[in-house]
C-alpha positions as CSV (number, residue, x, y, z in Angstrom):
1,M,-10.0,-18.7,-16.5
2,F,-7.4,-20.3,-14.2
3,S,-5.4,-22.4,-16.6
4,S,-2.0,-20.9,-15.6
5,L,-2.5,-22.3,-12.1
6,K,-1.9,-25.8,-13.5
7,V,1.8,-24.9,-13.5
8,R,3.3,-25.5,-10.1
9,N,5.9,-22.7,-10.3
10,Y,3.2,-20.2,-11.1
11,R,0.9,-21.6,-8.4
12,L,3.6,-20.9,-5.8
13,F,4.2,-17.4,-7.3
14,F,0.4,-16.7,-7.3
15,T,0.1,-17.8,-3.6
16,G,3.0,-15.6,-2.5
17,Q,1.6,-12.6,-4.4
18,V,-1.8,-12.9,-2.9
19,I,-0.3,-12.5,0.6
20,S,2.3,-9.9,-0.4
21,N,0.0,-7.7,-2.4
22,I,-2.4,-7.3,0.5
23,G,0.5,-6.2,2.7
24,T,1.7,-3.9,0.0
25,W,-1.7,-2.1,-0.3
26,M,-1.9,-1.9,3.5
27,Q,1.5,-0.1,3.4
28,R,0.4,2.1,0.5
29,I,-2.6,3.4,2.4
30,A,-0.7,3.8,5.6
31,Q,2.2,5.6,3.9
32,D,-0.1,8.1,2.1
33,W,-2.0,8.7,5.3
34,L,1.3,9.1,7.3
35,V,2.5,11.7,4.8
36,F,-0.8,13.5,4.9
37,T,-0.8,13.6,8.7
38,L,2.9,14.6,9.1
39,S,2.4,17.4,6.5
40,G,-0.8,18.8,8.0
41,N,-3.1,17.5,5.1
42,D,-0.9,19.2,2.4
43,P,-1.7,17.7,-1.0
44,I,1.6,18.9,-2.4
45,A,3.5,16.9,0.2
46,L,1.6,13.8,-1.0
47,G,2.6,14.6,-4.6
48,I,6.3,14.9,-3.6
49,A,6.2,11.5,-1.9
50,V,4.7,10.0,-5.1
51,A,7.4,11.7,-7.2
52,L,10.2,10.4,-5.0
53,Q,8.9,6.9,-5.1
54,F,8.7,6.9,-8.9
55,T,11.7,9.1,-10.0
56,P,14.2,6.2,-9.8
57,T,12.2,4.5,-12.6
58,L,13.3,7.3,-15.0
59,F,16.9,6.4,-14.5
60,L,16.9,2.7,-13.7
61,S,14.1,0.8,-15.5
62,L,15.8,0.6,-18.9
63,W,19.0,-0.7,-17.3
64,A,16.9,-3.0,-15.1
65,G,15.4,-4.5,-18.3
66,V,18.9,-5.2,-19.6
67,L,19.8,-6.8,-16.3
68,A,16.7,-9.0,-16.4
69,D,17.9,-10.3,-19.8
70,R,21.4,-11.0,-18.5
71,V,20.8,-12.8,-15.2
72,D,18.7,-15.5,-13.5
73,K,15.4,-13.6,-12.9
74,R,14.3,-15.8,-10.0
75,R,17.5,-15.1,-8.0
76,L,17.3,-11.4,-8.8
77,L,13.8,-11.2,-7.5
78,I,14.7,-13.0,-4.3
79,G,17.4,-10.4,-3.6
80,I,15.1,-7.5,-4.4
81,Q,12.3,-8.8,-2.1
82,I,14.7,-9.0,0.8
83,A,15.5,-5.3,0.3
84,V,11.8,-4.5,0.2
85,L,11.3,-6.4,3.5
86,A,14.1,-4.4,5.1
87,Q,12.6,-1.1,4.0
88,A,9.2,-1.9,5.5
89,V,10.8,-2.9,8.8
90,V,12.7,0.4,9.0
91,L,9.7,2.5,8.2
92,G,7.6,0.6,10.7
93,A,10.2,0.9,13.5
94,L,10.5,4.7,12.9
95,D,6.7,5.1,13.1
96,L,6.2,2.9,16.1
97,S,8.9,4.6,18.0
98,G,7.3,8.0,17.4
99,V,10.3,9.6,15.8
100,A,9.1,9.4,12.2
101,A,9.5,12.7,10.4
102,L,8.4,13.7,6.9
103,W,11.9,13.5,5.5
104,H,12.2,9.9,6.8
105,V,9.2,8.9,4.7
106,Y,10.5,10.8,1.7
107,L,13.8,9.0,2.0
108,L,12.2,5.6,2.2
109,C,9.8,6.4,-0.6
110,F,12.9,7.0,-2.8
111,T,14.7,3.8,-1.7
112,L,11.5,1.9,-2.3
113,G,11.4,3.4,-5.8
114,V,14.9,2.1,-6.5
115,T,13.9,-1.5,-5.6
116,A,10.7,-1.2,-7.5
117,S,12.4,0.0,-10.7
118,L,14.6,-3.1,-10.6
119,E,11.9,-5.5,-9.6
120,V,9.0,-4.7,-12.0
121,P,10.8,-5.5,-15.3
122,A,12.2,-8.7,-13.8
123,R,8.9,-9.8,-12.4
124,Q,6.9,-8.9,-15.6
125,S,9.3,-10.8,-17.9
126,F,9.5,-13.7,-15.4
127,V,5.8,-14.4,-15.9
128,A,6.5,-15.9,-19.3
129,E,9.3,-18.0,-17.9
130,M,6.9,-19.6,-15.4
131,V,4.0,-20.5,-17.7
132,G,5.4,-20.4,-21.2
133,R,4.2,-18.3,-24.2
134,D,0.8,-20.0,-24.6
135,K,-0.4,-19.1,-21.1
136,V,1.2,-15.7,-20.7
137,T,-1.9,-13.6,-21.4
138,N,-3.9,-15.6,-18.9
139,A,-1.1,-15.3,-16.3
140,V,-0.9,-11.6,-16.8
141,A,-4.7,-11.3,-16.2
142,L,-4.5,-13.5,-13.1
143,N,-1.6,-11.4,-11.8
144,S,-3.9,-8.4,-12.1
145,S,-6.7,-10.2,-10.3
146,I,-4.3,-10.8,-7.4
147,F,-3.2,-7.2,-7.4
148,N,-6.8,-5.9,-7.5
149,M,-8.1,-8.4,-5.0
150,A,-5.4,-7.0,-2.7
151,R,-6.7,-3.5,-3.6
152,I,-10.1,-4.5,-2.2
153,V,-8.8,-6.3,1.0
154,G,-5.7,-4.2,1.7
155,P,-7.3,-0.7,1.8
156,A,-10.4,-2.0,3.6
157,I,-8.2,-3.5,6.4
158,A,-5.8,-0.5,6.4
159,G,-8.5,2.2,6.6
160,F,-9.9,0.7,9.8
161,A,-6.6,-0.6,11.2
162,I,-5.1,2.9,11.1
163,T,-7.8,4.2,13.4
164,W,-7.3,1.3,15.8
165,V,-3.5,0.7,16.0
166,G,-1.9,3.5,13.9
167,T,0.1,3.2,10.7
168,G,3.3,1.6,12.1
169,W,2.0,-1.9,12.6
170,L,0.8,-1.9,8.9
171,F,4.4,-1.4,7.8
172,M,5.4,-4.4,9.9
173,A,2.6,-6.4,8.5
174,N,3.9,-5.7,5.0
175,A,7.3,-6.9,6.0
176,V,5.9,-10.2,7.1
177,S,3.8,-10.6,3.9
178,T,6.9,-9.9,1.7
179,G,8.4,-13.1,3.3
180,A,5.7,-15.1,1.5
181,V,7.1,-14.0,-1.9
182,I,10.6,-14.9,-0.9
183,A,9.5,-18.4,0.3
184,A,7.5,-19.0,-3.0
185,L,10.5,-18.0,-5.1
186,V,12.9,-20.3,-3.1
187,M,10.4,-23.3,-3.4
188,M,10.2,-23.1,-7.2
189,N,11.8,-25.8,-9.3
190,P,14.2,-24.0,-11.7
191,D,14.3,-26.9,-14.1
192,K,10.6,-26.4,-14.9
193,L,11.0,-22.8,-16.0
194,F,10.5,-21.8,-19.6
195,R,13.8,-19.9,-19.7
196,G,14.6,-17.6,-22.6
197,P,18.2,-17.3,-23.8
198,V,20.4,-15.4,-21.3
199,I,22.3,-12.8,-23.3
200,P,26.0,-12.3,-22.7
201,R,27.2,-8.9,-21.4
202,E,28.0,-6.7,-24.4
203,K,28.0,-3.0,-25.3
204,G,25.0,-1.5,-27.0
205,Q,22.3,-3.9,-25.6
206,L,20.2,-1.1,-24.2
207,A,20.3,0.8,-27.5
208,E,19.5,-2.4,-29.4
209,G,16.3,-2.8,-27.3
210,L,15.3,0.8,-28.1
211,R,15.8,0.3,-31.8
212,Y,13.8,-2.9,-31.7
213,V,10.8,-1.0,-30.3
214,R,11.2,2.0,-32.6
215,R,11.0,-0.3,-35.6
216,R,7.7,-1.8,-34.4
217,S,4.7,0.4,-34.9
218,D,2.5,-1.8,-32.8
219,L,4.8,-1.5,-29.8
220,M,5.3,2.2,-30.3
221,T,1.5,2.8,-30.3
222,V,1.2,0.9,-27.0
223,M,4.1,2.8,-25.4
224,V,2.8,6.2,-26.4
225,L,-0.8,5.5,-25.2
226,V,0.4,4.0,-22.0
227,F,2.6,7.0,-21.2
228,F,-0.2,9.6,-21.6
229,V,-2.9,7.5,-19.8
230,S,-0.6,6.6,-16.9
231,T,0.9,10.1,-16.5
232,F,-2.3,12.1,-16.7
233,G,-5.2,9.6,-16.2
234,I,-4.2,6.9,-13.7
235,T,-2.9,9.5,-11.3
236,Y,-6.4,9.6,-9.8
237,F,-5.1,7.0,-7.3
238,T,-3.0,9.8,-5.8
239,S,-6.0,12.1,-5.8
240,L,-8.2,9.8,-3.6
241,P,-6.8,10.8,-0.2
242,I,-7.1,14.5,-1.3
243,V,-10.7,14.0,-2.3
244,A,-11.5,12.0,0.8
245,A,-10.1,14.6,3.2
246,N,-10.5,17.9,1.5
247,V,-13.6,17.5,-0.6
248,F,-15.8,15.1,1.4
249,H,-14.1,15.7,4.8
250,T,-13.7,12.0,5.8
251,N,-11.0,10.3,7.8
252,A,-8.7,7.3,6.9
253,D,-11.7,4.9,6.8
254,G,-13.4,7.1,4.2
255,Y,-10.2,7.0,2.1
256,G,-9.9,3.2,2.5
257,L,-13.5,2.8,1.3
258,L,-12.9,4.8,-1.9
259,S,-9.8,2.8,-2.6
260,T,-11.8,-0.4,-2.1
261,L,-14.6,0.7,-4.5
262,V,-11.9,1.4,-7.2
263,A,-10.6,-2.1,-6.5
264,V,-14.1,-3.7,-6.9
265,G,-14.0,-2.5,-10.5
266,T,-10.4,-3.4,-11.1
267,F,-10.8,-6.9,-9.6
268,T,-13.9,-7.6,-11.7
269,G,-12.1,-6.3,-14.8
270,A,-9.1,-8.5,-14.1
271,L,-11.3,-11.6,-13.8
272,M,-13.0,-10.7,-17.1
273,S,-9.6,-10.3,-18.7
274,A,-8.6,-13.8,-17.5
275,R,-11.7,-15.3,-19.0
276,R,-11.4,-13.3,-22.2
277,N,-7.8,-14.4,-22.7
278,T,-8.8,-18.0,-22.8
279,R,-10.6,-17.3,-26.1
280,G,-7.8,-15.5,-27.9
281,G,-4.9,-13.0,-27.6
282,P,-5.1,-9.3,-26.7
283,R,-6.5,-6.9,-29.3
284,V,-5.5,-3.3,-30.1
285,R,-9.1,-2.3,-30.5
286,L,-9.8,-3.2,-26.9
287,L,-6.7,-1.2,-25.8
288,L,-8.0,1.9,-27.6
289,I,-11.6,1.5,-26.4
290,S,-10.7,0.9,-22.8
291,A,-8.3,4.0,-22.8
292,F,-11.1,6.2,-24.1
293,L,-13.7,4.8,-21.5
294,L,-11.1,5.3,-18.7
295,G,-10.9,9.0,-19.6
296,A,-14.7,9.4,-20.0
297,F,-15.5,7.6,-16.7
298,E,-12.9,9.7,-14.9
299,V,-14.5,13.0,-16.2
300,V,-17.9,11.8,-15.1
301,T,-16.6,10.7,-11.7
302,A,-15.1,14.2,-11.1
303,F,-18.6,15.8,-11.1
304,M,-20.4,13.4,-8.8
305,P,-22.0,15.5,-6.1
306,T,-21.9,13.3,-3.0
307,Y,-19.4,10.9,-1.4
308,L,-21.7,7.9,-2.2
309,T,-22.2,8.7,-5.9
310,F,-18.5,9.6,-6.2
311,G,-17.6,6.2,-4.7
312,F,-19.9,4.2,-6.9
313,A,-18.6,6.0,-10.0
314,L,-15.1,4.7,-9.2
315,I,-16.2,1.1,-9.9
316,P,-16.6,1.4,-13.7
317,L,-13.5,3.7,-13.7
318,G,-11.5,0.9,-12.0
319,F,-12.9,-1.7,-14.5
320,A,-11.8,0.4,-17.5
321,T,-8.4,1.1,-15.9
322,I,-7.5,-2.6,-15.4
323,T,-8.8,-3.6,-18.8
324,F,-6.5,-1.0,-20.4
325,L,-3.5,-2.0,-18.3
326,N,-4.0,-5.8,-18.8
327,T,-4.4,-5.4,-22.5
328,A,-1.3,-3.2,-22.9
329,N,0.8,-5.6,-20.8
330,A,-0.3,-8.7,-22.7
331,L,0.2,-7.0,-26.1
332,V,3.8,-6.2,-25.2
333,Q,4.5,-9.6,-23.6
334,T,3.2,-11.6,-26.6
335,A,4.6,-9.4,-29.3
336,V,8.3,-9.6,-28.5
337,S,11.0,-12.2,-29.0
338,P,12.2,-13.9,-25.8
339,E,15.7,-12.5,-25.8
340,M,14.3,-9.0,-26.0
341,R,11.5,-9.4,-23.4
342,G,13.4,-7.9,-20.4
343,R,14.6,-4.8,-22.3
344,V,11.1,-4.2,-23.8
345,M,9.5,-4.7,-20.5
346,G,12.0,-2.2,-19.0
347,L,10.9,0.4,-21.5
348,Y,7.2,-0.5,-20.8
349,V,7.7,0.0,-17.1
350,L,9.5,3.4,-17.9
351,V,6.5,4.7,-19.8
352,L,4.0,3.2,-17.4
353,I,5.6,4.5,-14.2
354,G,8.2,7.0,-15.3
355,G,5.6,9.7,-15.9
356,N,4.6,9.6,-12.2
357,P,7.3,12.1,-11.2
358,I,5.5,14.5,-13.5
359,G,2.0,13.3,-12.7
360,G,2.4,13.2,-8.9
361,P,3.4,16.8,-8.2
362,M,1.1,17.9,-11.0
363,T,-1.9,16.3,-9.3
364,G,-1.0,17.9,-6.0
365,W,-0.6,21.3,-7.7
366,M,-3.9,21.0,-9.6
367,A,-5.7,20.0,-6.4
368,H,-4.2,22.9,-4.5
369,A,-4.9,25.4,-7.2
370,F,-8.2,24.3,-8.7
371,G,-9.7,22.0,-6.1
372,G,-9.6,18.3,-5.3
373,R,-11.7,17.3,-8.2
374,S,-9.6,18.9,-10.9
375,P,-7.1,16.0,-11.4
376,F,-10.0,13.8,-12.3
377,Y,-11.6,15.9,-15.1
378,I,-8.2,17.2,-16.5
379,G,-6.5,13.7,-16.4
380,G,-9.6,12.0,-17.9
381,A,-9.9,14.5,-20.8
382,I,-6.2,14.0,-21.7
383,S,-6.6,10.2,-21.6
384,A,-9.6,10.2,-23.8
385,L,-8.0,12.5,-26.3
386,A,-4.8,10.4,-26.4
387,A,-6.9,7.3,-27.2
388,V,-8.7,9.2,-30.1
389,V,-5.4,10.4,-31.5
390,C,-3.8,7.0,-31.5
391,A,-6.9,5.4,-33.1
392,V,-6.9,8.0,-35.9
393,V,-3.2,7.4,-36.5
394,L,-3.7,3.6,-36.7
395,I,-6.7,3.9,-38.9
396,R,-4.8,6.0,-41.4
397,R,-2.0,3.4,-41.4
398,G,-4.5,0.7,-42.1
399,G,-4.0,-1.4,-39.0
400,V,-1.2,-2.8,-36.9
401,S,0.8,-6.0,-37.0
402,L,0.2,-8.4,-34.1
403,P,1.7,-10.7,-32.9
404,V,5.1,-11.9,-34.2
405,R,6.9,-15.2,-33.8
406,R,10.5,-15.9,-34.1
407,F,11.7,-18.1,-37.0
408,G,15.5,-18.7,-37.0
409,N,17.1,-15.3,-37.0
410,G,14.1,-13.3,-38.1
411,L,10.6,-12.2,-37.1
412,R,7.5,-13.0,-39.2
413,V,4.2,-11.3,-38.8
414,L,1.4,-13.9,-38.1
415,K,-1.6,-11.6,-38.1
416,R,-2.7,-8.1,-39.1
417,E,-5.5,-6.6,-37.1
418,R,-7.8,-3.9,-38.4
419,V,-8.5,-1.2,-35.8
């Protein structure tokens, strides 16, 4: 389950991410609550903040994937993390000084989105450079376990800390935690990295990456399904503060507890993925099943009558969500040739996050028009339907080719999996 931790460079990365992700989730909860407070509990304002944070992905993630293939990913990540630290300090200073306005938060959401659109493709493709191809699926699952362990600890701390000290100090805590990532990247041994070839700067490299994905039915299926599930289904994260405040009439600690219950499921699912990936590579069948169950659990959760039953229903929903995301990520990472990894991951990030400028405002609008529960049952139904449609398409085609390995100048299919 923890085989990737035998690699020192990844061990450093893992440690830094444990600390940083807790700070990130503390800031996420604090930022959502600050927007909600400054806007007078307006769900549309929260949707706007989400849209501003994810809009840069639409314009930058593909280019960021090309950049990741061209430059030293470790150095690129160090520079990006310094920018993230500076943004947390500015937001914390504004909040602590009492001058923070809604437009300040909107502006910093946008700048954070710019850094995230550059960071995610580089970080995702850097995982393979730290551990090598044989351990990449295990490392992807362990990364998710870090992320989701932080989703348990971070919101739990944030929900109570907001009531004690306010949101400003949580932004400062995230700035400190970001320093752990920078230290880990600096301490790595570059000679021990499993570097792919650094491509020279040439015209048409972005288009080359898009053509590469278009020719691959396996990658196209993953991209389409990830787009629909992330745009319409996984937006339930944005709906949680709306449900906490407007449906069950709780405060910040109630929102923090709901986020923690989601994280119990996602953390458990991430650990199961790490264990499962020691026995073989990712499978398309699991991707389709987990997407369908995500949608089904989301619909069921929407109609839970009490705060307690709603919270407990979030646990299996979180489990299905992280199983889907881990499987999709691992399928993409293991199915591409090394010199294309950055560009393909850039496209993957685009379809994963790029729909949020649509999903964020849509979630706020649905909650405003049809009630706080509506984003759950509408998004869940769309996710389940997308999984069924993709499964039918693949069955009619007779399966999908996974994975591929590079031989000289070509790619050879190693395995065909029946859906």
